[in-house]
C-alpha positions as CSV (number, residue, x, y, z in Angstrom):
1,M,20.1,19.2,-20.9
2,G,23.8,19.3,-21.8
3,S,26.2,16.4,-22.3
4,R,25.7,14.9,-18.8
5,P,23.4,11.9,-18.3
6,Q,19.8,12.9,-17.9
7,W,18.2,12.2,-14.5
8,V,14.9,10.3,-15.0
9,T,12.1,9.7,-12.5
10,V,9.8,6.8,-13.4
11,L,6.4,7.2,-11.8
12,G,4.8,3.7,-11.8
13,S,8.0,1.7,-12.5
14,T,6.6,-1.7,-11.7
15,G,3.8,-1.5,-14.3
16,S,4.2,-2.5,-18.0
17,I,5.2,1.0,-19.1
18,G,7.6,1.4,-16.2
19,V,9.2,-1.9,-17.0
20,S,9.6,-1.1,-20.7
21,T,11.0,2.3,-19.7
22,L,13.7,0.8,-17.6
23,D,14.5,-1.6,-20.4
24,V,15.1,1.3,-22.8
25,L,17.1,3.3,-20.2
26,A,19.4,0.3,-19.5
27,R,20.3,0.3,-23.2
28,H,21.7,3.8,-22.9
29,P,23.6,4.0,-19.6
30,D,25.7,6.9,-20.9
31,R,22.7,9.0,-21.6
32,F,20.4,8.3,-18.6
33,S,20.5,7.9,-14.9
34,V,17.5,6.9,-12.7
35,F,16.7,9.4,-10.0
36,A,13.6,7.8,-8.6
37,L,11.3,4.8,-9.0
38,T,7.8,4.5,-7.6
39,A,5.2,1.9,-7.0
40,Q,1.8,1.7,-5.3
41,T,2.0,-1.6,-3.4
42,R,4.4,-3.9,-5.3
43,W,7.3,-3.2,-3.1
44,E,9.0,-6.5,-3.8
45,A,9.1,-5.8,-7.5
46,L,10.3,-2.3,-6.7
47,A,13.1,-3.7,-4.5
48,S,14.3,-5.8,-7.4
49,Q,14.4,-2.8,-9.7
50,C,16.2,-0.8,-7.0
51,E,18.9,-3.5,-6.8
52,A,19.3,-3.4,-10.6
53,V,19.5,0.4,-11.2
54,K,20.1,1.9,-7.7
55,P,18.1,5.0,-7.9
56,R,18.5,7.8,-5.4
57,F,14.9,7.4,-4.2
58,A,12.1,4.8,-4.1
59,V,8.6,5.7,-3.3
60,V,5.6,3.5,-2.2
61,A,2.1,4.5,-1.1
62,S,2.1,3.4,2.5
63,D,4.5,3.5,5.5
64,E,4.0,-0.2,6.0
65,H,5.3,-1.0,2.5
66,A,8.1,1.6,2.9
67,A,9.3,-0.2,6.0
68,L,9.4,-3.6,4.2
69,L,11.2,-2.1,1.2
70,R,13.7,-0.3,3.4
71,A,14.5,-3.5,5.2
72,R,15.0,-5.4,2.0
73,L,17.2,-2.8,0.5
74,A,19.3,-2.5,3.7
75,E,19.7,-6.3,3.6
76,C,21.0,-6.1,0.0
77,K,23.1,-3.0,0.8
78,V,21.3,-0.9,-1.8
79,P,21.8,2.8,-0.9
80,T,18.4,4.0,-2.2
81,Q,16.4,6.2,0.1
82,V,12.8,5.0,0.7
83,L,9.9,7.5,0.9
84,S,6.1,7.0,1.1
85,G,2.9,8.8,0.4
86,A,1.5,11.3,-2.2
87,A,3.8,14.1,-1.1
88,A,6.8,12.0,-1.8
89,L,5.6,11.2,-5.3
90,A,5.3,14.9,-6.0
91,E,8.7,15.5,-4.5
92,V,10.6,13.0,-6.8
93,A,8.6,14.4,-9.8
94,E,9.5,18.0,-9.2
95,A,13.1,17.6,-7.8
96,S,15.5,20.2,-9.3
97,E,17.9,17.4,-10.4
98,V,15.3,15.7,-12.5
99,D,15.3,16.3,-16.3
100,T,12.6,13.8,-17.4
101,V,9.6,12.3,-15.7
102,M,7.9,9.2,-17.1
103,A,4.3,9.6,-15.8
104,A,3.1,6.0,-15.9
105,I,0.9,5.6,-12.8
106,V,-2.4,4.1,-13.8
107,G,-5.6,5.9,-13.1
108,A,-6.5,9.0,-11.1
109,A,-3.6,8.3,-8.6
110,G,-1.2,9.7,-11.2
111,L,-2.9,13.1,-11.3
112,L,-1.0,15.0,-8.6
113,P,2.5,13.8,-9.3
114,S,2.0,14.5,-13.0
115,F,0.9,18.0,-12.3
116,A,3.9,18.4,-10.0
117,A,6.2,17.5,-12.9
118,V,4.7,19.9,-15.4
119,K,4.6,22.8,-12.9
120,A,8.3,22.2,-12.3
121,G,8.9,22.6,-16.1
122,K,10.1,19.0,-16.7
123,R,10.1,17.0,-19.9
124,V,7.0,14.9,-19.1
125,L,6.5,11.6,-20.9
126,L,2.8,11.2,-20.4
127,A,1.6,7.6,-20.3
128,N,-1.2,8.3,-17.8
129,K,-4.2,9.2,-20.0
130,E,-6.4,9.9,-17.0
131,V,-4.5,13.1,-16.3
132,L,-5.8,14.6,-19.5
133,V,-9.2,13.0,-19.3
134,M,-9.8,14.4,-15.9
135,A,-8.1,17.8,-16.1
136,G,-6.8,18.3,-19.7
137,G,-7.3,22.0,-19.8
138,L,-5.7,22.6,-16.4
139,F,-2.8,20.3,-17.2
140,M,-1.9,21.8,-20.6
141,T,-2.2,25.3,-19.2
142,A,0.1,24.5,-16.3
143,A,2.6,23.0,-18.7
144,R,2.5,26.0,-21.0
145,R,3.0,28.4,-18.1
146,A,6.0,26.5,-16.7
147,G,7.6,25.8,-20.0
148,A,7.3,22.1,-19.6
149,E,7.7,19.7,-22.6
150,V,4.8,17.3,-22.8
151,L,5.5,14.2,-25.0
152,P,2.8,11.5,-25.5
153,I,3.7,7.9,-24.8
154,D,0.4,6.1,-25.7
155,S,1.4,4.5,-29.0
156,E,-1.5,6.2,-30.8
157,H,-0.7,9.7,-29.6
158,N,3.0,9.2,-30.1
159,A,2.2,8.1,-33.6
160,I,0.1,11.3,-34.3
161,F,2.9,13.4,-32.8
162,Q,5.4,11.8,-35.1
163,C,3.1,12.5,-38.1
164,L,2.7,16.2,-37.3
165,P,5.4,18.8,-38.3
166,L,6.5,19.4,-34.7
167,A,9.9,19.9,-33.3
168,G,9.2,19.7,-29.6
169,G,6.5,19.0,-27.0
170,L,2.9,19.9,-27.2
171,A,2.4,22.3,-24.3
172,A,2.8,25.4,-26.5
173,G,-0.4,24.6,-28.2
174,L,-1.3,23.7,-31.8
175,D,-3.4,25.1,-34.6
176,L,-4.4,22.1,-36.7
177,T,-5.8,24.3,-39.4
178,Q,-2.5,26.2,-39.9
179,L,-0.8,22.8,-40.1
180,G,-3.1,21.8,-42.9
181,V,-4.6,18.9,-41.0
182,R,-8.0,17.7,-42.1
183,K,-8.5,14.7,-39.7
184,I,-6.7,12.7,-37.0
185,L,-7.3,9.0,-37.4
186,L,-7.0,7.2,-34.1
187,T,-6.5,3.4,-34.6
188,A,-7.8,0.7,-32.3
189,S,-7.1,-3.0,-32.3
190,G,-10.7,-3.8,-31.4
191,G,-9.5,-6.0,-28.5
192,P,-10.3,-9.7,-28.0
193,F,-14.1,-9.4,-28.7
194,R,-14.0,-7.6,-32.1
195,E,-15.5,-10.6,-33.9
196,S,-17.5,-12.1,-31.0
197,D,-21.3,-12.3,-31.0
198,V,-22.6,-9.4,-29.1
199,S,-25.1,-11.7,-27.3
200,D,-22.1,-13.6,-25.8
201,L,-20.4,-10.6,-24.2
202,A,-22.4,-10.7,-21.0
203,A,-20.7,-14.0,-20.1
204,V,-17.2,-12.7,-20.7
205,T,-14.8,-13.5,-17.8
206,P,-11.9,-11.3,-16.5
207,Q,-9.4,-13.8,-17.8
208,Q,-11.0,-13.6,-21.3
209,A,-11.1,-9.8,-21.2
210,C,-7.4,-9.5,-20.2
211,A,-6.3,-11.8,-23.1
212,H,-5.4,-9.0,-25.6
213,P,-4.4,-10.4,-29.0
214,N,-1.6,-7.9,-29.7
215,W,-0.5,-6.0,-26.5
216,D,0.9,-7.2,-23.2
217,M,-0.8,-4.8,-20.6
218,G,-2.0,-4.7,-17.0
219,P,-5.5,-6.0,-16.1
220,K,-7.3,-2.6,-16.0
221,I,-5.9,-1.4,-19.3
222,S,-6.6,-4.8,-20.9
223,V,-10.3,-4.6,-19.8
224,D,-10.5,-1.0,-21.1
225,S,-9.2,-2.3,-24.4
226,A,-11.8,-5.0,-24.5
227,T,-14.6,-2.5,-24.0
228,M,-12.8,0.1,-26.1
229,M,-13.0,2.5,-23.2
230,N,-9.3,2.7,-23.6
231,K,-9.8,4.2,-27.1
232,G,-12.5,6.5,-25.7
233,L,-10.1,7.9,-23.1
234,E,-7.5,8.3,-25.8
235,F,-10.1,10.1,-27.9
236,I,-10.6,12.7,-25.1
237,E,-6.8,12.8,-24.5
238,A,-6.1,13.5,-28.2
239,C,-8.5,16.5,-28.0
240,W,-6.3,18.1,-25.3
241,L,-2.9,17.0,-26.7
242,F,-3.5,18.3,-30.2
243,N,-6.0,21.1,-29.5
244,A,-8.6,19.2,-31.5
245,A,-12.4,19.2,-31.5
246,P,-14.2,15.9,-31.3
247,R,-15.2,16.3,-35.0
248,D,-11.5,16.5,-35.9
249,I,-10.8,12.9,-34.7
250,E,-12.1,9.6,-36.1
251,V,-11.6,6.2,-34.6
252,V,-10.7,3.3,-36.9
253,I,-10.4,-0.3,-36.0
254,H,-7.1,-1.8,-37.3
255,P,-6.8,-5.4,-36.0
256,Q,-3.1,-5.9,-36.8
257,S,-2.0,-2.9,-34.5
258,V,0.8,-2.1,-37.0
259,I,-0.4,1.4,-38.0
260,H,-0.5,3.1,-34.6
261,S,-2.4,6.2,-36.0
262,L,-2.6,8.5,-39.0
263,V,-2.9,12.2,-39.8
264,E,-4.9,13.2,-42.9
265,Y,-3.9,16.5,-44.6
266,I,-5.9,18.9,-46.8
267,D,-3.7,18.1,-49.8
268,G,-4.8,14.5,-49.8
269,S,-1.7,13.1,-48.0
270,V,-2.2,10.7,-45.2
271,L,0.8,10.1,-43.0
272,A,1.0,7.0,-40.8
273,Q,3.5,5.7,-38.2
274,L,4.0,2.0,-38.3
275,G,5.8,-0.4,-36.0
276,N,5.5,-3.6,-34.1
277,P,3.1,-3.4,-31.1
278,D,5.8,-2.7,-28.5
279,M,5.7,0.2,-26.1
280,R,9.5,0.6,-26.1
281,T,9.2,2.4,-29.5
282,P,7.2,5.4,-28.3
283,I,9.2,5.4,-25.0
284,A,12.5,5.5,-26.9
285,H,11.2,8.2,-29.3
286,A,10.2,10.5,-26.4
287,L,13.3,9.8,-24.4
288,G,15.7,10.6,-27.3
289,L,13.8,13.4,-29.0
290,P,15.1,15.0,-31.3
291,L,17.4,11.9,-31.8
292,R,16.3,8.4,-32.4
293,L,17.5,5.8,-29.9
294,A,17.7,2.0,-30.2
295,S,14.8,0.5,-28.3
296,G,15.3,-3.2,-28.6
297,V,12.1,-3.6,-30.6
298,E,12.2,-6.1,-33.4
299,R,12.1,-4.6,-36.9
300,L,8.7,-4.6,-38.7
301,D,8.5,-7.2,-41.5
302,L,5.8,-5.9,-43.9
303,V,6.1,-8.8,-46.2
304,N,5.3,-11.2,-43.3
305,I,2.3,-9.0,-42.2
306,A,1.1,-9.1,-45.8
307,R,-2.2,-7.2,-45.1
308,L,-3.6,-4.3,-43.2
309,D,-7.4,-4.2,-42.4
310,F,-9.6,-1.4,-41.2
311,Q,-13.3,-1.1,-40.1
312,T,-15.6,1.3,-38.3
313,P,-16.4,0.6,-34.6
314,D,-19.8,-0.7,-33.8
315,D,-21.6,1.3,-31.1
316,Q,-23.7,-1.7,-30.0
317,R,-20.5,-3.8,-29.5
318,F,-18.5,-0.9,-27.9
319,P,-20.9,1.4,-26.0
320,C,-18.0,2.6,-23.8
321,L,-16.4,4.2,-26.8
322,H,-19.6,6.0,-27.6
323,L,-20.0,7.2,-24.0
324,A,-16.5,8.6,-24.1
325,Q,-17.0,10.4,-27.3
326,Q,-20.2,11.9,-25.9
327,A,-18.3,13.0,-22.8
328,A,-15.7,14.7,-25.0
329,G,-18.5,16.7,-26.7
330,E,-20.2,17.5,-23.4
331,G,-17.0,18.8,-21.8
332,R,-17.1,20.3,-18.3
333,T,-16.5,17.5,-15.7
334,A,-18.1,14.8,-17.8
335,P,-14.8,13.1,-18.8
336,A,-13.7,13.1,-15.1
337,V,-17.0,11.4,-14.1
338,L,-16.7,9.0,-17.0
339,N,-13.2,8.0,-16.0
340,A,-14.1,7.5,-12.3
341,A,-17.2,5.4,-13.0
342,N,-15.2,3.3,-15.4
343,E,-12.4,2.7,-12.9
344,E,-15.0,1.6,-10.3
345,A,-16.9,-0.6,-12.8
346,V,-13.7,-2.3,-14.1
347,A,-12.5,-3.0,-10.6
348,A,-15.8,-4.6,-9.8
349,F,-15.7,-6.7,-13.0
350,L,-12.2,-7.9,-12.3
351,Q,-13.4,-9.0,-8.8
352,Q,-16.3,-10.8,-10.5
353,G,-18.8,-8.5,-8.9
354,L,-20.1,-7.1,-12.2
355,A,-20.9,-8.5,-15.7
356,F,-18.7,-7.3,-18.6
357,T,-21.6,-5.7,-20.3
358,D,-22.7,-3.9,-17.1
359,I,-19.5,-1.8,-17.2
360,A,-21.0,0.6,-19.8
361,R,-24.4,0.7,-17.9
362,V,-22.7,1.8,-14.7
363,I,-20.8,4.5,-16.5
364,E,-23.9,5.8,-18.3
365,A,-26.0,5.7,-15.1
366,T,-23.3,7.6,-13.2
367,L,-23.0,10.3,-15.8
368,G,-26.8,10.8,-15.5
369,R,-26.6,11.3,-11.8
370,V,-23.6,13.6,-11.3
371,N,-24.0,17.4,-11.7
372,L,-21.5,18.6,-14.2
373,T,-19.5,21.7,-13.6
374,E,-16.6,23.7,-15.2
375,P,-13.3,22.1,-14.1
376,D,-11.6,25.3,-13.3
377,S,-9.4,23.9,-10.5
378,L,-7.9,20.6,-9.4
379,E,-10.2,20.7,-6.4
380,V,-13.3,20.8,-8.6
381,V,-11.9,17.8,-10.7
382,Q,-11.2,15.8,-7.6
383,Q,-14.6,16.5,-6.1
384,A,-16.3,15.3,-9.4
385,D,-14.1,12.2,-9.3
386,F,-15.1,11.5,-5.6
387,E,-18.8,12.0,-6.3
388,A,-18.7,9.8,-9.3
389,R,-17.0,7.0,-7.4
390,V,-19.5,7.2,-4.6
391,I,-22.4,7.0,-7.0
392,A,-20.8,4.2,-9.1
393,R,-20.1,2.1,-6.0
394,E,-23.7,2.5,-4.8
395,L,-25.0,1.5,-8.3
396,I,-22.8,-1.5,-8.4
397,A,-23.7,-2.6,-4.8
398,R,-27.4,-2.3,-5.5
399,H,-27.2,-3.4,-9.1
400,A,-29.3,-0.4,-9.9
401,F,-28.1,0.7,-13.3
402,S,-30.2,-1.2,-15.8
């Protein structure tokens, strides 16, 4: 990438990962310049970001929001060019000037621009887990063919990456056996209901589910953490990132969220990556690789923490995790169906149209109704996603999943 500043596109810049990315980039103005920022509907937040960093391009989903953003930026004399739509997202991800793409759009909406980035051979900082959950094989194959560098941003996957003897990205493929790996240990906080009585979970409100004890995240990801579907999706993601079978990965609840994940080796060694629960650490790690960059994260005080606890997840308390692990073993389009049904169920829960404990029931019922196929093209994946959403919405509307 040379000595010039790296051009960075941030897909999903107004979300928590996007905001943290801009914070890290601002600490290193000599190393990075922002090429493009994107948002779905939060055009006002995007306008503020554009005023601060003055990217070449800003992208929103609709023409209506683009017009509003364009008018605001003109009023503030910000020279950023405003675009809209899915094609524009792909355009700013694959542009020849761009070196690095932060793929932080939440959900299935991030699928196509993330693929555009890897097909263009970019360094892709992957924070959108749904890309790998829905189309992991296709994504990693596309990255390998294009020579793209895939770097994980989820704190857990980034921790695993740091604990493996790797010099670059993951698209080239791994052989865990040759690396001497016995097991990947994926840590989970357990969310806000780790100690709650299971009988009380049906009455959980969206506000309670979004009150994560350790991490500051958006509502959808917070609910996923509360159900531990977030860890289930990460389990599937880890299989693709590290070329691992489900039997190679174990989920361990670690309430303090200090150890972000571990790798166990056949010689008895267990390597762990520790740090305060702040996403700027993995973001800075991936942006700077192979160098280490200052991230603004407060140093970890082990004496103050004093203890580190671990426990095995309870399938009765966290059925979503179990469903995700089953989908990983089932393969085919099962993970895509699981993800789509979960997105629909979580959206309904956040709108108070579904009980917290019914999220898992909707997912299980949807998985039982969709015909699974081999995900040998993006069209197949998108069709499975569409069918699963139709079925999940119908189940939620009719309350026909018990």
